[in-house]
C-alpha positions as CSV (number, residue, x, y, z in Angstrom):
1,X,0.0,0.0,0.0
2,X,1.4,3.4,-1.0
3,X,0.6,6.9,0.2
4,X,-2.9,8.0,-0.4
5,X,-3.5,10.2,-3.4
6,X,-6.5,12.1,-4.9
7,X,-8.0,12.6,-1.4
8,X,-11.3,14.4,-1.1
9,X,-13.8,15.0,1.7
10,X,-17.4,14.5,0.9
11,X,-20.7,14.8,2.8
12,X,-23.1,11.9,3.2
13,X,-25.6,12.2,0.4
14,X,-28.4,12.5,2.9
15,X,-26.8,15.7,4.2
16,X,-28.4,15.0,7.5
17,X,-26.0,14.5,10.4
18,X,-28.9,13.9,12.8
19,X,-30.2,11.0,10.7
20,X,-26.8,9.2,10.8
21,X,-26.6,9.9,14.6
22,X,-30.1,8.3,14.9
23,X,-29.1,5.2,13.0
24,X,-25.9,4.7,15.0
25,X,-27.5,5.2,18.4
26,X,-31.2,4.1,18.0
27,X,-31.6,1.8,15.1
28,X,-30.0,-1.3,16.7
29,X,-31.0,-2.5,20.2
30,X,-28.0,-4.9,20.5
31,X,-24.5,-3.6,20.0
32,X,-22.9,-6.9,19.2
33,X,-24.8,-7.3,15.9
34,X,-22.3,-5.0,14.2
35,X,-20.2,-8.1,13.5
36,X,-23.1,-10.0,12.0
37,X,-23.7,-7.1,9.6
38,X,-20.1,-6.9,8.5
39,X,-19.8,-10.6,8.1
40,X,-23.0,-10.6,6.1
41,X,-21.7,-7.9,3.8
42,X,-18.5,-9.8,3.4
43,X,-20.3,-13.0,2.5
44,X,-22.5,-11.0,0.1
45,X,-19.3,-9.7,-1.6
46,X,-17.9,-13.2,-1.9
47,X,-21.2,-14.4,-3.5
48,X,-21.0,-11.6,-6.0
49,X,-17.5,-12.5,-7.0
50,X,-18.4,-16.2,-7.3
51,X,-21.1,-15.5,-9.8
52,X,-19.1,-12.9,-11.7
53,X,-16.3,-15.4,-12.0
54,X,-18.6,-17.9,-13.7
55,X,-18.1,-15.8,-16.8
56,X,-14.6,-14.6,-16.1
57,X,-12.4,-16.8,-13.9
58,X,-9.6,-14.2,-14.0
59,X,-11.5,-12.2,-11.4
60,X,-10.2,-14.6,-8.7
61,X,-6.7,-13.3,-9.4
62,X,-5.4,-16.7,-8.5
63,X,-7.1,-16.8,-5.2
64,X,-10.4,-18.7,-5.5
65,X,-10.7,-19.7,-1.9
66,X,-13.3,-17.2,-0.8
67,X,-13.2,-16.3,2.9
68,X,-13.8,-13.7,5.6
69,X,-11.0,-12.9,8.1
70,X,-11.4,-11.2,11.5
71,X,-8.4,-9.8,13.3
72,X,-8.1,-7.7,16.4
73,X,-5.5,-5.7,18.3
74,X,-6.4,-5.2,22.0
75,X,-3.6,-2.7,22.5
76,X,-4.6,-0.5,19.6
77,X,-8.3,-1.1,20.3
78,X,-9.2,-2.2,16.8
79,X,-11.1,-4.9,15.1
80,X,-10.5,-5.7,11.4
81,X,-13.0,-7.6,9.1
82,X,-11.7,-8.4,5.6
83,X,-13.0,-10.4,2.7
84,X,-11.6,-11.4,-0.7
85,X,-14.9,-10.8,-2.5
86,X,-15.8,-8.6,-5.3
87,X,-14.5,-5.3,-3.8
88,X,-15.5,-1.8,-4.9
89,X,-14.3,0.9,-7.2
90,X,-13.9,4.5,-6.1
91,X,-17.3,5.4,-7.5
92,X,-19.0,2.4,-5.9
93,X,-17.4,3.4,-2.5
94,X,-18.8,6.9,-2.8
95,X,-22.2,5.5,-3.9
96,X,-22.5,2.6,-1.5
97,X,-20.9,4.0,1.6
98,X,-21.9,7.6,1.1
99,X,-25.7,7.0,1.0
100,X,-27.9,5.9,3.8
101,X,-29.9,2.7,2.9
102,X,-28.0,2.1,-0.3
103,X,-27.2,-1.5,-1.2
104,X,-25.0,-2.8,-4.0
105,X,-26.9,-6.1,-3.8
106,X,-30.0,-4.5,-5.4
107,X,-28.0,-3.4,-8.4
108,X,-26.2,-6.7,-8.6
109,X,-29.5,-8.7,-8.7
110,X,-30.5,-6.7,-11.8
111,X,-27.6,-8.1,-13.6
112,X,-28.7,-11.7,-13.0
113,X,-31.2,-13.7,-15.0
114,X,-32.8,-17.1,-15.2
115,X,-31.5,-19.8,-12.9
116,X,-28.5,-17.7,-11.8
117,X,-31.0,-15.3,-10.2
118,X,-32.8,-18.2,-8.5
119,X,-29.6,-19.7,-7.2
120,X,-27.8,-16.6,-6.1
121,X,-27.6,-16.9,-2.3
122,X,-27.5,-13.2,-1.4
123,X,-28.6,-11.7,1.9
124,X,-30.0,-8.9,-0.1
125,X,-31.3,-5.4,0.0
126,X,-30.8,-4.3,3.6
127,X,-28.5,-1.5,2.8
128,X,-27.6,0.0,6.2
129,X,-25.7,-2.8,7.9
130,X,-22.3,-1.2,7.3
131,X,-23.3,1.8,9.5
132,X,-23.8,-0.5,12.5
133,X,-19.9,-0.2,12.7
134,X,-20.4,3.1,14.4
135,X,-22.3,1.6,17.3
136,X,-19.0,0.3,18.7
137,X,-16.4,2.4,16.7
138,X,-15.8,6.2,16.8
139,X,-13.7,5.9,13.6
140,X,-14.0,3.5,10.6
141,X,-11.5,3.0,7.8
142,X,-12.4,0.9,4.7
143,X,-9.8,-0.2,2.2
144,X,-11.0,-1.9,-1.0
145,X,-10.2,-2.8,-4.5
146,X,-12.5,-4.1,-7.3
147,X,-11.6,-7.7,-8.4
148,X,-10.0,-7.6,-11.8
149,X,-8.8,-4.0,-11.6
150,X,-5.2,-2.7,-11.3
151,X,-3.5,-2.8,-7.9
152,X,-3.2,1.0,-8.0
153,X,-7.0,1.2,-8.2
154,X,-7.5,0.7,-4.5
155,X,-9.7,3.1,-2.5
156,X,-9.5,4.1,1.2
157,X,-12.7,5.5,2.8
158,X,-12.5,7.0,6.2
159,X,-15.2,8.5,8.5
160,X,-15.9,9.4,12.1
161,X,-19.6,9.0,11.5
162,X,-20.3,12.7,11.9
163,X,-21.8,13.6,8.6
164,X,-18.8,13.5,6.3
165,X,-16.2,11.1,5.0
166,X,-12.9,11.2,3.0
167,X,-12.1,9.0,0.0
168,X,-8.5,8.6,-1.4
169,X,-6.8,6.4,-4.0
170,X,-4.3,3.9,-2.7
171,X,-2.4,0.9,-3.9
172,X,-4.0,-2.3,-2.7
173,X,-2.4,-5.7,-3.3
174,X,-5.4,-7.9,-2.9
175,X,-9.0,-7.6,-4.2
176,X,-11.8,-7.4,-1.7
177,X,-12.6,-5.2,1.2
178,X,-11.0,-4.5,4.6
179,X,-12.8,-2.7,7.3
180,X,-10.9,-1.4,10.4
181,X,-13.0,-0.4,13.4
182,X,-11.3,1.9,16.0
183,X,-13.3,0.9,19.0
184,X,-14.9,3.4,21.4
185,X,-13.7,3.3,25.0
186,X,-16.8,1.5,26.2
187,X,-16.6,-1.1,23.4
188,X,-13.1,-2.4,24.1
189,X,-14.6,-5.8,25.1
190,X,-14.9,-6.6,21.4
191,X,-11.1,-6.6,20.9
192,X,-11.1,-10.0,22.5
193,X,-10.5,-13.3,20.7
194,X,-13.0,-15.3,22.7
195,X,-15.7,-12.6,22.5
196,X,-15.4,-12.3,18.7
197,X,-15.4,-16.1,18.2
198,X,-18.6,-16.4,20.3
199,X,-20.3,-13.7,18.2
200,X,-19.4,-15.5,15.0
201,X,-20.8,-18.7,16.3
202,X,-23.9,-17.1,17.6
203,X,-24.9,-15.0,14.5
204,X,-22.9,-16.3,11.5
205,X,-22.2,-20.0,12.2
206,X,-24.1,-21.1,9.1
207,X,-22.8,-18.6,6.6
208,X,-21.5,-20.6,3.6
209,X,-18.2,-18.6,3.4
210,X,-15.7,-19.7,6.0
211,X,-15.0,-17.1,8.7
212,X,-11.4,-17.3,9.9
213,X,-9.5,-15.9,12.9
214,X,-5.8,-16.0,13.7
215,X,-4.7,-18.7,16.1
216,X,-1.3,-18.3,17.8
217,X,0.6,-21.5,18.7
218,X,3.8,-21.7,20.7
219,X,6.3,-24.6,20.7
220,X,7.0,-26.2,24.1
221,X,10.2,-27.6,25.5
222,X,10.6,-31.0,27.2
223,X,9.2,-29.6,30.5
224,X,6.1,-28.2,28.8
225,X,7.2,-24.6,29.0
226,X,6.7,-22.2,26.1
227,X,9.7,-21.6,23.9
228,X,10.2,-17.9,23.5
229,X,10.2,-16.7,19.8
230,X,8.6,-19.9,18.6
231,X,5.1,-18.4,18.1
232,X,3.4,-19.3,14.8
233,X,0.1,-17.9,13.6
234,X,-2.4,-20.0,11.6
235,X,-5.9,-19.1,10.4
236,X,-8.6,-21.1,12.1
237,X,-12.2,-21.4,10.7
238,X,-14.5,-20.6,13.5
239,X,-17.9,-21.1,11.9
240,X,-19.4,-24.3,10.6
241,X,-19.7,-22.7,7.1
242,X,-22.7,-25.0,6.4
243,X,-26.3,-24.9,7.5
244,X,-27.7,-28.3,8.4
245,X,-31.2,-27.3,7.3
246,X,-30.2,-26.5,3.7
247,X,-28.7,-30.0,3.2
248,X,-30.9,-32.7,1.6
249,X,-32.8,-34.7,4.2
250,X,-31.3,-37.9,2.8
251,X,-27.8,-36.8,3.8
252,X,-28.6,-36.0,7.4
253,X,-28.5,-38.7,10.0
254,X,-30.9,-38.9,13.1
255,X,-27.9,-38.2,15.3
256,X,-27.1,-35.0,13.4
257,X,-30.7,-33.9,13.7
258,X,-30.6,-34.6,17.5
259,X,-27.3,-32.8,17.9
260,X,-28.6,-29.8,16.0
261,X,-31.7,-29.7,18.2
262,X,-29.6,-29.6,21.4
263,X,-27.6,-26.7,19.8
264,X,-30.7,-24.5,18.9
265,X,-32.8,-25.4,21.9
266,X,-30.0,-25.4,24.5
267,X,-31.4,-28.7,25.8
268,X,-29.5,-31.8,26.9
269,X,-32.3,-34.3,26.1
270,X,-33.3,-35.6,22.7
271,X,-36.4,-34.3,20.8
272,X,-39.5,-36.5,20.5
273,X,-39.9,-35.8,16.8
274,X,-38.8,-33.3,14.1
275,X,-40.0,-32.2,10.7
276,X,-37.6,-30.9,8.0
277,X,-39.3,-29.2,5.0
278,X,-38.3,-27.1,2.0
279,X,-40.9,-25.1,0.1
280,X,-40.3,-23.6,-3.3
281,X,-42.5,-21.6,-5.6
282,X,-44.1,-18.2,-4.9
283,X,-43.0,-18.6,-1.3
284,X,-39.5,-20.0,-0.7
285,X,-38.4,-21.1,2.8
286,X,-36.9,-24.0,4.7
287,X,-38.1,-25.0,8.1
288,X,-36.8,-27.5,10.6
289,X,-39.2,-27.9,13.6
290,X,-38.7,-30.0,16.7
291,X,-41.0,-31.2,19.5
292,X,-38.9,-31.2,22.8
293,X,-39.0,-34.1,25.2
294,X,-39.1,-31.8,28.3
295,X,-40.7,-28.5,29.1
296,X,-38.8,-25.3,29.6
297,X,-39.2,-23.5,32.9
298,X,-41.3,-20.7,31.4
299,X,-43.7,-22.8,29.4
300,X,-46.8,-21.4,31.2
301,X,-45.6,-17.8,30.9
302,X,-47.4,-16.7,27.7
303,X,-45.1,-13.6,27.6
304,X,-41.9,-15.8,27.9
305,X,-39.4,-16.5,25.2
306,X,-40.8,-18.6,22.4
307,X,-40.6,-19.1,18.6
308,X,-38.2,-20.4,16.1
309,X,-34.8,-19.0,15.2
310,X,-35.1,-16.9,12.1
311,X,-32.4,-16.8,9.4
312,X,-32.4,-15.0,6.1
313,X,-30.2,-16.8,3.6
314,X,-28.3,-18.5,6.6
315,X,-27.8,-15.1,8.3
316,X,-29.1,-15.2,11.9
317,X,-31.8,-12.5,12.4
318,X,-33.5,-13.2,15.7
319,X,-33.7,-15.9,18.4
320,X,-37.4,-16.0,19.2
321,X,-39.4,-15.2,16.1
322,X,-42.8,-15.6,17.7
323,X,-44.6,-14.3,14.6
324,X,-44.4,-17.7,12.8
325,X,-46.2,-20.0,15.3
326,X,-49.3,-19.4,17.4
327,X,-49.0,-19.2,21.2
328,X,-50.5,-22.7,21.8
329,X,-47.5,-24.1,19.9
330,X,-44.9,-22.1,21.9
331,X,-43.1,-25.3,22.9
332,X,-42.0,-25.9,19.3
333,X,-38.3,-25.2,18.7
334,X,-36.4,-25.0,15.4
335,X,-35.2,-22.9,12.5
336,X,-36.8,-20.9,9.7
337,X,-34.7,-19.7,6.8
338,X,-36.3,-17.6,4.1
339,X,-35.6,-14.8,1.6
340,X,-39.2,-13.7,1.3
341,X,-39.5,-11.4,4.3
342,X,-39.6,-7.6,4.7
343,X,-37.4,-6.8,7.6
344,X,-36.9,-3.3,8.9
345,X,-33.7,-1.5,8.1
346,X,-31.9,-2.9,11.2
347,X,-33.0,-6.5,10.4
348,X,-34.1,-6.9,14.0
349,X,-37.9,-6.5,13.5
350,X,-40.2,-8.0,11.0
351,X,-42.3,-5.6,9.0
352,X,-46.1,-6.4,8.8
353,X,-46.1,-8.6,5.8
354,X,-48.7,-11.0,4.3
355,X,-45.8,-13.4,3.7
356,X,-45.4,-13.7,7.5
357,X,-49.0,-14.8,7.8
358,X,-48.6,-17.3,5.0
359,X,-45.5,-18.8,6.5
360,X,-47.2,-18.9,9.9
361,X,-50.2,-20.8,8.5
362,X,-47.9,-23.3,6.7
363,X,-45.7,-23.9,9.8
364,X,-48.7,-24.3,12.0
365,X,-50.1,-27.0,9.7
366,X,-46.6,-28.6,9.6
367,X,-46.4,-28.6,13.4
368,X,-49.9,-30.2,13.8
369,X,-49.1,-32.8,11.2
370,X,-45.9,-33.6,13.1
371,X,-47.9,-34.1,16.3
372,X,-50.4,-36.3,14.4
373,X,-47.5,-38.5,13.3
374,X,-46.2,-38.6,16.8
375,X,-49.6,-39.7,18.1
376,X,-49.2,-43.0,16.3
377,X,-46.6,-43.9,18.9
378,X,-48.7,-44.2,22.1
379,X,-45.7,-44.1,24.5
380,X,-44.0,-41.1,22.8
381,X,-47.2,-39.2,22.5
382,X,-48.1,-39.8,26.1
383,X,-44.7,-38.3,27.1
384,X,-45.6,-35.3,24.9
385,X,-49.1,-35.0,26.3
386,X,-48.0,-35.2,29.9
387,X,-45.5,-32.4,29.2
388,X,-47.4,-30.0,26.8
389,X,-51.0,-31.2,26.8
390,X,-52.3,-28.2,28.9
391,X,-50.7,-25.8,26.4
392,X,-52.1,-27.5,23.4
393,X,-55.6,-27.2,25.0
394,X,-55.3,-23.4,24.4
395,X,-55.4,-24.2,20.6
396,X,-59.2,-24.3,19.9
397,X,-59.7,-20.9,21.3
398,X,-56.7,-19.3,19.4
399,X,-56.9,-21.1,16.1
400,X,-60.4,-21.5,14.7
401,X,-59.2,-22.7,11.3
402,X,-57.4,-25.7,12.8
403,X,-59.9,-26.4,15.6
404,X,-60.9,-29.9,14.3
405,X,-57.3,-30.9,13.8
406,X,-56.3,-29.8,17.3
407,X,-59.3,-31.6,18.7
408,X,-58.0,-34.9,17.2
409,X,-54.7,-34.4,19.1
410,X,-56.4,-33.8,22.6
411,X,-56.3,-36.5,25.2
412,X,-58.7,-37.0,28.2
413,X,-59.5,-39.1,31.2
414,X,-62.8,-40.9,30.7
415,X,-65.1,-43.3,32.6
416,X,-63.9,-46.0,30.1
417,X,-60.6,-46.3,32.0
418,X,-61.5,-44.4,35.3
419,X,-57.8,-43.4,35.4
420,X,-56.4,-40.0,36.0
421,X,-54.0,-40.5,33.1
422,X,-55.2,-38.5,30.1
423,X,-54.7,-41.0,27.3
424,X,-58.0,-41.3,25.5
425,X,-58.6,-39.4,22.2
426,X,-61.9,-38.1,21.0
427,X,-61.6,-40.6,18.1
428,X,-61.4,-43.4,20.7
429,X,-64.5,-42.1,22.4
430,X,-66.5,-41.9,19.2
431,X,-65.5,-45.4,18.3
432,X,-67.0,-46.7,21.6
433,X,-70.3,-44.7,21.5
434,X,-73.4,-46.6,22.2
435,X,-75.9,-47.3,19.5
436,X,-78.3,-44.3,19.3
437,X,-75.9,-42.0,21.1
438,X,-75.5,-38.7,19.2
439,X,-73.5,-36.5,21.6
440,X,-70.2,-36.5,23.4
441,X,-70.7,-36.2,27.1
442,X,-68.3,-34.6,29.6
443,X,-68.1,-33.3,33.1
444,X,-65.8,-30.6,34.5
445,X,-64.5,-30.8,38.1
446,X,-61.7,-29.4,40.3
447,X,-59.9,-32.7,40.4
448,X,-60.0,-36.2,39.0
449,X,-61.6,-37.8,42.0
450,X,-64.3,-35.2,42.2
451,X,-65.1,-35.8,38.5
452,X,-65.0,-39.6,38.8
453,X,-67.4,-39.6,41.8
454,X,-69.8,-36.9,40.6
455,X,-73.5,-37.9,41.1
456,X,-74.1,-36.7,37.5
457,X,-72.3,-39.8,36.2
458,X,-74.7,-42.3,37.9
459,X,-77.2,-42.7,35.0
460,X,-74.3,-42.8,32.5
461,X,-72.5,-45.6,34.4
462,X,-75.8,-47.5,34.7
463,X,-76.4,-47.4,30.9
464,X,-72.7,-47.8,30.0
465,X,-72.3,-44.4,28.3
466,X,-68.8,-43.1,28.4
467,X,-68.2,-39.6,29.8
468,X,-65.0,-37.4,29.5
469,X,-63.6,-36.5,32.9
470,X,-62.2,-33.0,32.7
471,X,-60.1,-32.0,35.7
472,X,-57.5,-29.5,34.4
473,X,-57.9,-25.8,35.3
474,X,-58.1,-25.0,31.6
475,X,-60.7,-27.6,30.6
476,X,-63.9,-25.6,31.1
477,X,-62.4,-22.7,29.0
478,X,-61.4,-25.3,26.4
479,X,-64.9,-26.7,26.1
480,X,-66.4,-23.3,25.7
481,X,-64.5,-23.1,22.4
482,X,-64.9,-26.7,21.3
483,X,-68.4,-27.2,20.0
484,X,-68.2,-30.4,18.2
485,X,-66.0,-33.2,16.9
486,X,-66.7,-35.1,13.7
487,X,-70.2,-33.7,13.7
488,X,-71.1,-34.7,17.3
489,X,-71.8,-31.9,19.8
490,X,-70.3,-31.8,23.3
491,X,-72.7,-31.8,26.2
492,X,-71.9,-30.9,29.8
493,X,-73.8,-33.5,31.9
494,X,-74.0,-31.0,34.8
495,X,-75.8,-28.4,32.9
496,X,-79.3,-28.1,31.4
497,X,-81.7,-31.0,30.9
498,X,-80.6,-34.5,30.6
499,X,-80.9,-35.8,27.1
500,X,-79.6,-39.3,26.4
501,X,-81.0,-39.3,22.8
502,X,-82.2,-42.7,21.5
503,X,-80.3,-44.6,24.3
504,X,-83.5,-44.3,26.4
505,X,-86.6,-46.2,25.1
506,X,-90.1,-44.8,25.0
507,X,-91.3,-46.9,28.0
508,X,-88.6,-45.4,30.2
509,X,-89.5,-41.9,29.2
510,X,-93.2,-42.5,29.9
511,X,-92.4,-43.9,33.3
512,X,-90.3,-40.9,34.1
513,X,-93.1,-38.5,33.2
514,X,-95.6,-40.4,35.4
515,X,-93.1,-40.3,38.4
516,X,-92.5,-36.6,37.9
517,X,-96.3,-36.0,37.9
518,X,-96.8,-37.9,41.1
519,X,-94.0,-35.9,42.9
520,X,-95.4,-32.4,41.9
521,X,-96.6,-31.7,45.4
522,X,-93.2,-32.6,47.0
523,X,-91.3,-30.4,44.4
524,X,-93.6,-27.5,45.2
525,X,-93.0,-27.8,48.9
526,X,-89.2,-28.0,48.5
527,X,-89.1,-24.9,46.3
528,X,-91.2,-23.0,48.9
529,X,-88.8,-24.1,51.7
530,X,-85.6,-23.1,49.8
531,X,-87.0,-19.9,48.3
532,X,-84.5,-17.8,46.3
533,X,-81.6,-20.2,47.0
534,X,-82.5,-22.2,44.0
535,X,-83.8,-21.3,40.5
536,X,-86.0,-24.4,40.2
537,X,-86.7,-27.8,41.8
538,X,-87.5,-30.8,39.8
539,X,-87.5,-34.6,39.8
540,X,-84.6,-36.2,38.0
541,X,-83.8,-39.6,36.6
542,X,-80.1,-38.9,36.1
543,X,-79.4,-40.2,39.7
544,X,-79.3,-43.8,40.9
545,X,-77.4,-43.7,44.2
546,X,-77.5,-40.0,45.3
547,X,-80.6,-38.3,46.8
548,X,-80.1,-35.0,44.9
549,X,-77.8,-33.0,42.6
550,X,-77.5,-29.4,41.5
551,X,-77.6,-28.5,37.8
552,X,-76.6,-25.2,36.3
553,X,-78.4,-23.6,33.4
554,X,-77.1,-24.8,30.0
555,X,-75.1,-21.7,29.2
556,X,-74.0,-20.7,32.7
557,X,-70.4,-20.7,33.8
558,X,-69.4,-23.8,35.8
559,X,-68.4,-23.8,39.5
560,X,-64.7,-24.5,38.6
561,X,-64.4,-21.6,36.2
562,X,-66.2,-19.2,38.6
563,X,-63.7,-20.0,41.3
564,X,-60.8,-19.4,38.9
565,X,-62.2,-16.0,37.9
566,X,-63.0,-15.0,41.4
567,X,-59.4,-15.9,42.5
568,X,-58.2,-13.6,39.8
569,X,-60.2,-10.8,41.3
570,X,-63.1,-10.9,38.8
571,X,-66.4,-10.2,40.5
572,X,-68.9,-12.8,39.2
573,X,-72.7,-12.4,39.1
574,X,-74.7,-14.7,41.5
575,X,-76.0,-17.9,39.9
576,X,-78.8,-19.9,41.3
577,X,-78.6,-23.7,40.7
578,X,-81.4,-26.0,39.8
579,X,-82.0,-28.7,42.5
580,X,-82.9,-32.1,41.1
581,X,-84.3,-34.9,43.4
582,X,-84.0,-38.6,43.0
583,X,-87.6,-39.9,43.6
584,X,-86.4,-43.4,44.4
585,X,-83.9,-42.5,47.2
586,X,-84.8,-43.2,50.8
587,X,-83.9,-39.6,52.0
588,X,-86.3,-38.1,49.4
589,X,-89.0,-40.6,50.6
590,X,-88.3,-39.5,54.2
591,X,-88.5,-35.9,53.2
592,X,-91.9,-36.4,51.7
593,X,-93.2,-37.6,55.1
594,X,-91.8,-34.8,57.2
595,X,-93.7,-31.6,58.1
596,X,-92.8,-28.2,59.5
597,X,-89.3,-27.0,60.4
598,X,-87.9,-30.5,60.0
599,X,-88.9,-30.5,56.3
600,X,-87.1,-27.2,55.7
601,X,-83.9,-28.4,57.5
602,X,-83.8,-31.7,55.5
603,X,-84.5,-29.9,52.2
604,X,-81.5,-27.5,53.0
605,X,-79.3,-30.5,53.9
606,X,-80.0,-32.1,50.5
607,X,-79.2,-28.9,48.7
608,X,-76.0,-28.3,50.6
609,X,-74.9,-31.9,50.1
610,X,-75.6,-31.6,46.3
611,X,-73.5,-28.4,46.2
612,X,-70.6,-30.0,48.0
613,X,-70.7,-33.1,45.8
614,X,-70.6,-30.8,42.7
615,X,-67.4,-29.1,44.1
616,X,-69.2,-25.9,45.1
617,X,-68.7,-23.9,48.4
618,X,-71.3,-23.3,51.0
619,X,-72.1,-19.8,52.0
620,X,-72.7,-20.9,55.6
621,X,-70.9,-24.3,56.4
622,X,-71.6,-24.0,60.1
623,X,-75.4,-23.9,59.5
624,X,-75.1,-27.0,57.4
625,X,-73.2,-28.9,60.1
626,X,-75.8,-27.8,62.7
627,X,-78.7,-29.1,60.7
628,X,-76.9,-32.4,59.9
629,X,-76.1,-32.9,63.6
630,X,-79.7,-32.3,64.5
631,X,-80.8,-34.9,61.9
632,X,-78.3,-37.5,63.1
633,X,-79.3,-37.1,66.7
634,X,-83.0,-37.2,66.1
């Protein structure tokens, strides 16, 4: 390199010092991404040279091993990033580095056509990445020479990021670009070998161009001590220089998939299943999605970190791109690599783009298909359900379009197994439905034992009709958004009138009507005794062993959900239950023969017991105990 000549000072074409200041200090939220931007620009330059050299091999100038090199000097406080890519001429330097939001990539793409344009792996059209240098540097020097030009055609660009820059002609031995950052006092941490290597592996591990850093090795004597003056420097590649997700699936082993999952998810256990997919056409992207085998600590924090890692042409953009999967699939980990996104100028935020919605819909479908495939392995799917089932139950409320598909993935406890393990699918339930049964029955309770022992199940057990036992906190909310499955409506057995469809014959229905008619006087007396505490009193045939039960109106919120809402500070309107009496039970028969105050006490005992059995809370438990003691001691 010779002394600079033809030096001139120019103003940035925007002529707005404040705008450059804003970009340097406000555009990027994370200082360390300056290295990602410079490496991306270097890889872009290497891509350009590779394609230009297809028609003119002489552009390589005998050096076809494209690479990016990063060097640092802690004493001088500098970081140097160089590439042996296409380089720039003087006019291109002024044009590209002197204009905010100017990208040579856009012009380069115009020169391509046909398959070359399709295959060109360029990060493309961001334009302001170079200026991120000024986040950490108070002075930046760029030395460059266009590939194929004379060595005397080198250019040196220099700026302190304050609204102007100088450009001078220099002699430059090698083609490509070298950027020297003079670090600010508060950014000296970046002049560190370990820090730079970790940033390369974090942001640019999968750039196809090798990123190299110097490695100093010292010979040792027989005692293992360093031999002074024996230091030798070699260049070590610090990135993988290949992206697993862009390789053909047939070339990737299961062990490689598992190892990559542990890398992206920071998990020590193997994933349950994964899905690797490449889409081409109007929308081009590659996705690699995983279902973890264990839950993260923040799984139930809906505002916690979630989403896939987003890359654009193998360049890392963001860690938790939550825009591409719905919240109920927040446990899914993986990678999305696409070129079809509108990023803001700092590449840290996604612009609102219909392409995002299209990719989200496609990835959601891919994730649900992956879970459906996993469900064929009962043991593996049970592991998944035990870990993530409660989160998947959020799906029907959030994703109307995929509600039926999500319903097929849900698992429940039922009276078929009478086990607290949620391992029965809705398809299993439908396959076991009784002849003449048209609806899917369920009951919601605070716990499994409360659901299993509910009086409402008595008639169903007697007739052999299966009932879903819902005992998760989210279940009542889930069922409020899940209307039907395969054309069969869901019915809460603790709400509204009992309707068993064609399972009951006409003789049974006629006998029930006659019984109800004969007990009209008793029903009237009980309603008068309880007054406003109940909405209605009636005779029921849903009970076989219990004397009474309480039923809520069909569209009323259940006891469990009411308690959850009240615990959250939500004031709930008062609801009056319907009391249903079992005409064949001894206590009801006894009630019918009692008069006066004893009748009212026994009626209230039956109501309180029914509320307790349903999982409700009594307003005055002491009064219930007093009445019960009086009855027992009579």
